[in-house]
VOGU-945714 format. One record per residue (C-alpha): residue number from 1; residue in one letter; x, y, z. Coordinates in steps of 0.5 Angstrom, whole numbers, always signed. Layout:
<recs>
nr, rest, east, north, up
NUM, a, X, Y, Z
...
</recs>
This chain:
<recs>
nr, rest, east, north, up
1, m, +1, +8, +66
2, t, +1, +8, +58
3, t, +8, +9, +55
4, h, +6, +15, +51
5, h, +5, +19, +57
6, t, +12, +18, +60
7, t, +16, +21, +55
8, g, +12, +25, +51
9, l, +15, +20, +45
10, t, +9, +17, +41
11, g, +13, +14, +35
12, p, +10, +11, +28
13, a, +3, +7, +28
14, p, +6, +0, +29
15, t, +5, -5, +24
16, a, +3, -12, +24
17, t, +10, -17, +24
18, v, +12, -24, +22
19, s, +17, -28, +25
20, v, +20, -34, +22
21, k, +25, -39, +26
22, p, +30, -42, +26
23, l, +33, -41, +19
24, v, +39, -45, +19
25, l, +45, -43, +16
26, s, +51, -48, +15
27, a, +57, -46, +18
28, p, +62, -52, +18
29, s, +68, -47, +21
30, r, +64, -46, +27
31, g, +62, -53, +29
32, e, +55, -52, +29
33, d, +50, -49, +24
34, l, +48, -42, +25
35, h, +40, -41, +27
36, v, +37, -35, +26
37, r, +31, -31, +27
38, v, +28, -26, +22
39, t, +22, -21, +25
40, a, +19, -16, +20
41, p, +14, -12, +18
42, t, +8, -15, +14
43, t, +8, -8, +10
44, g, +13, -3, +7
45, t, +18, -3, +2
46, s, +26, -2, +2
47, l, +26, -4, +10
48, p, +32, -2, +13
49, v, +35, -8, +17
50, v, +38, -9, +25
51, l, +43, -14, +26
52, f, +42, -16, +34
53, a, +47, -19, +38
54, h, +44, -22, +44
55, g, +48, -22, +51
56, f, +52, -28, +54
57, g, +48, -34, +55
58, s, +41, -32, +51
59, n, +39, -34, +44
60, l, +35, -32, +38
61, d, +28, -32, +42
62, g, +31, -26, +47
63, y, +29, -19, +47
64, a, +22, -19, +45
65, p, +21, -12, +48
66, l, +26, -9, +43
67, v, +25, -14, +37
68, d, +18, -13, +37
69, h, +18, -6, +37
70, w, +23, -5, +32
71, a, +20, -9, +27
72, a, +13, -6, +28
73, g, +16, +1, +27
74, g, +19, -1, +20
75, f, +25, -5, +21
76, v, +27, -12, +19
77, v, +31, -15, +25
78, v, +35, -21, +25
79, q, +38, -25, +31
80, a, +42, -31, +32
81, t, +44, -36, +37
82, h, +51, -35, +38
83, l, +56, -40, +41
84, d, +56, -38, +48
85, s, +48, -39, +49
86, k, +46, -44, +54
87, r, +42, -47, +49
88, l, +48, -50, +46
89, a, +51, -52, +53
90, l, +59, -52, +50
91, p, +63, -56, +55
92, d, +67, -51, +60
93, d, +74, -54, +56
94, d, +71, -53, +49
95, p, +77, -50, +45
96, r, +72, -45, +42
97, r, +70, -42, +49
98, p, +76, -37, +49
99, r, +74, -35, +42
100, m, +67, -34, +43
101, w, +67, -26, +42
102, r, +70, -28, +35
103, y, +65, -33, +33
104, r, +60, -28, +34
105, v, +63, -23, +29
106, q, +63, -29, +24
107, d, +56, -30, +25
108, m, +54, -23, +24
109, r, +58, -23, +17
110, r, +55, -30, +15
111, i, +48, -27, +16
112, l, +50, -21, +12
113, d, +53, -25, +7
114, e, +47, -29, +7
115, l, +42, -24, +7
116, t, +38, -25, +1
117, t, +37, -32, +2
118, l, +34, -31, +9
119, e, +30, -25, +6
120, a, +27, -31, +1
121, s, +26, -35, +7
122, v, +21, -31, +10
123, p, +14, -31, +7
124, r, +13, -25, +2
125, l, +19, -21, +5
126, e, +23, -22, -2
127, g, +25, -16, -5
128, r, +23, -11, +1
129, i, +29, -10, +4
130, d, +34, -5, +3
131, h, +41, -8, +4
132, s, +44, -1, +4
133, r, +41, +1, +11
134, i, +44, -4, +16
135, i, +45, -2, +23
136, a, +48, -7, +28
137, a, +45, -7, +35
138, g, +47, -11, +42
139, h, +46, -12, +49
140, s, +52, -13, +54
141, f, +56, -18, +50
142, g, +52, -17, +44
143, g, +54, -9, +45
144, q, +61, -11, +44
145, t, +59, -15, +38
146, a, +56, -10, +35
147, g, +61, -5, +36
148, i, +67, -9, +33
149, l, +62, -9, +26
150, v, +63, -1, +26
151, g, +71, -1, +28
152, l, +72, -3, +36
153, r, +78, -7, +36
154, v, +79, -12, +41
155, t, +86, -15, +43
156, d, +85, -23, +41
157, p, +88, -26, +48
158, d, +91, -32, +44
159, i, +95, -28, +39
160, g, +96, -21, +42
161, v, +93, -17, +36
162, a, +88, -12, +35
163, e, +85, -13, +28
164, d, +80, -9, +25
165, l, +74, -14, +24
166, s, +69, -8, +22
167, d, +64, -9, +16
168, a, +63, -4, +11
169, r, +56, -6, +10
170, v, +54, -4, +17
171, m, +52, +4, +17
172, a, +51, +5, +25
173, s, +51, +2, +32
174, i, +46, +1, +38
175, q, +50, -1, +44
176, l, +46, -3, +50
177, a, +49, -4, +57
178, t, +56, -6, +54
179, a, +63, -6, +57
180, g, +68, -1, +57
181, k, +75, -1, +56
182, g, +79, -6, +60
183, g, +86, -6, +63
184, d, +87, -4, +70
185, e, +79, -3, +71
186, l, +77, -10, +70
187, t, +76, -14, +76
188, p, +80, -21, +77
189, f, +74, -24, +75
190, a, +73, -21, +69
191, r, +81, -21, +67
192, d, +81, -29, +68
193, n, +74, -31, +65
194, l, +73, -26, +60
195, p, +79, -25, +57
196, w, +76, -21, +51
197, l, +75, -15, +55
198, r, +82, -14, +57
199, d, +84, -9, +52
200, q, +78, -6, +48
201, d, +80, +0, +43
202, f, +74, +5, +42
203, s, +78, +10, +38
204, h, +77, +7, +31
205, i, +70, +7, +31
206, t, +67, +13, +27
207, a, +61, +11, +25
208, p, +55, +14, +28
209, g, +52, +10, +34
210, l, +47, +10, +40
211, v, +50, +8, +47
212, v, +45, +6, +52
213, a, +47, +6, +59
214, g, +44, +5, +66
215, d, +46, +9, +72
216, k, +45, +3, +77
217, d, +49, -2, +72
218, d, +54, -4, +77
219, l, +57, -10, +74
220, p, +62, -15, +77
221, l, +67, -14, +71
222, t, +70, -7, +73
223, t, +72, -3, +79
224, r, +69, +3, +76
225, g, +62, +2, +77
226, p, +56, +4, +72
227, a, +60, +10, +69
228, w, +64, +4, +65
229, t, +58, +2, +61
230, t, +59, +10, +58
231, d, +66, +8, +55
232, p, +63, +6, +48
233, y, +60, +14, +48
234, t, +66, +18, +51
235, l, +72, +14, +48
236, s, +69, +13, +40
237, r, +70, +18, +35
238, g, +64, +21, +30
239, n, +57, +23, +32
240, k, +55, +19, +38
241, s, +49, +20, +43
242, l, +48, +17, +50
243, l, +42, +15, +53
244, t, +43, +15, +61
245, v, +37, +11, +64
246, h, +36, +13, +71
247, g, +35, +7, +76
248, g, +37, +3, +70
249, e, +41, -4, +72
250, h, +44, -9, +67
251, f, +37, -11, +64
252, l, +35, -3, +63
253, g, +28, -5, +66
254, g, +27, -12, +63
255, i, +29, -11, +55
256, s, +31, -18, +55
257, g, +24, -21, +55
258, y, +18, -21, +59
259, q, +18, -24, +66
260, a, +25, -26, +64
261, a, +28, -28, +71
262, e, +35, -24, +70
263, t, +32, -18, +70
264, t, +33, -14, +77
265, d, +30, -8, +76
266, e, +23, -9, +72
267, n, +20, -3, +70
268, p, +15, -2, +64
269, d, +17, +5, +64
270, r, +24, +4, +63
271, v, +23, -1, +58
272, a, +18, +4, +54
273, l, +24, +9, +54
274, v, +29, +5, +51
275, q, +24, +2, +46
276, q, +22, +9, +44
277, v, +29, +12, +44
278, t, +32, +7, +40
279, l, +27, +7, +35
280, a, +27, +14, +34
281, y, +34, +13, +33
282, l, +34, +8, +28
283, r, +29, +12, +24
284, h, +33, +18, +25
285, i, +40, +15, +23
286, t, +37, +11, +17
287, g, +34, +18, +14
288, i, +26, +16, +15
289, d, +24, +21, +20
290, d, +28, +26, +25
291, t, +22, +28, +28
292, d, +22, +23, +34
293, w, +29, +24, +35
294, n, +29, +31, +35
295, n, +23, +30, +40
296, a, +27, +25, +44
297, q, +33, +30, +45
298, a, +28, +36, +47
299, a, +24, +32, +52
300, l, +30, +28, +55
301, t, +35, +34, +57
302, d, +32, +34, +64
303, h, +27, +28, +65
304, p, +26, +23, +71
305, l, +27, +17, +67
306, g, +33, +19, +63
307, h, +38, +24, +60
308, l, +40, +24, +52
309, e, +46, +27, +50
310, t, +50, +28, +43
311, k, +57, +29, +42
</recs>
């Protein structure tokens, strides 16, 4: 089945892309250099940027179905390998482990600080990026990272304080299959092993955002079931949209990669839905074109693949 038959969404004609990795940024405070991948269209100017944060354990090579689609649709996508990546294999007793959530945010800030350097490292990309249009996106743990950049406040388990770690350079966010609020709804496993989920406050997020949630995403982290991953939509302020993927589990049909072993609900139509709606949203929120976004909203009011709502 061809993807454009599933939702009626077509999107722009894809353009050729180039991907360069690893671009290495020195990061002394982190204890490891920061490895970055940049995927960009080979044509076009004033290109907006998507800063993408991977899920727990993944790396800068993950999420090709999304990254390639966004880049072919006119966006420069920047990915890092965060400290929780299996590639780095930090020992269980590494003192950085409890603060991995925070190092991720610092990784993203470092990328923003060094965006001009990264741009110059990709053949013929220099001068083609629009530094005023930057969207943070992420899947799972990466969704929290993206959320923090637009105002999500996480109570630091070490110091008991929820600081504002947002970055004014980020205009909007896309959070895919991301954790909801903590408190009594966390399972003992989540409370003990993922202390950065214990207390999340979404009320300070005022930037626009798209939340993508699978209605079968039953994580071992919460007692609430799949609805937990809609919290970033329901609990944040401002202009938000929620794409509910029908039948979608944590990897939403396979967004983390082709033939990825962790995908339990492999489904090309689901992946196509997420690709098309996220790209339509990116084009809408950066002011390129509203057509696909308006079409998606009309098509996904009552559709077997998913439901799109806005508040």
